[in-house]
C-alpha positions, 0 to 999 in steps of 0.5 A: 501499500504504501508502494502504491501511494510513493508510484501515485505520487511521484506520477503527480510530480511528474506531470504536473512539472510536465504542465509547467513545462508547456507553460514556459514554452507558450510564454517562450513563444508569445515574447519569442516572435519576428521584429519588423526590420527598417526595410519593411518600414521605410517607404520607398519614394516615388519616382518622378512622372515623365510629365513632371521631369518634362516640366522640371525641364521646361521651367530650367530653359525658361529661366536660363533664356530670360537671363538679363541683357549684356554691356555690350547690349544695353550700350548699343545706343551711345554715341559713337567713339569718334578715336574708332574712326578716326579718317586721319589728316587731310591730303597736304594741299587740301583746303577747306571749301569756302561754302562749308565755312559759312555753312559748317556741319550740323554733326561730327560724331556725338558733338552737335553744332549749336545756333548762331547768327555769326561765323562764330560757331560752337560745339557741344557734346548732349550735356555740355561738358565738352564744347569745342569753338569753330570761328569762321573768320578768316585770319589775314596772318598766313599760316607758317607765322599762326602755327608758331602760336601753337608749338607745342605739341603741335599735331598735324590735324584736318587742313592744319595743324592743333597744339597748345600755348605756352603756358598749356591754357589752350588748345588751338587749332588751325586748318587751311581754306580756301580763302585763308586760315580759321581757328577751331579752340577748345579747353584741356578741362573738357578736352585731350590734345589728342582728341581734339585733334581726330575732332578736326580730322572729321570736320575737315573731312566732312567739310569736304576738303580738299 
């Protein structure tokens, strides 16, 4: 009888241990579920459609085509540079016709002839920052004696030459005409001797020096 009781107790203990083991396995199974990977959670970005790509390209083309105008286009209305087309002095022996002295050219490059009633005329640029006087009064002295007064930096120009007086306070040009010599003057503060020479070259050419 005692032996049967021990056997029954052993069987009961084994059964209890088996149930406990089963309970542990079920709990462990719940905890051992596989985690979700980052690749599964991350949403793949959508690729742009063909229409979206075309629209972006057209916008870039429009932006690049609306660039600001270049400096050369902005300067297209600027007065022509006389020095760029300098005709040089008239041929040796050439003179300015008398009628051209009485009725001088209306414009020499960016310089416009101002209104006047007498033979002394004035050319000026649009801003009146440079003024050049052309005196149509014919001088009685010969050209060769007049140029002695402008010997400083004397430079051939038009039908004569240009230079400065000894003090350099005035730029003077003497030009031969059919009736004698006329005077063209300016101040160094407004125009350089080099630019004055170019102006006189154009004046003689426009006046028909021959």
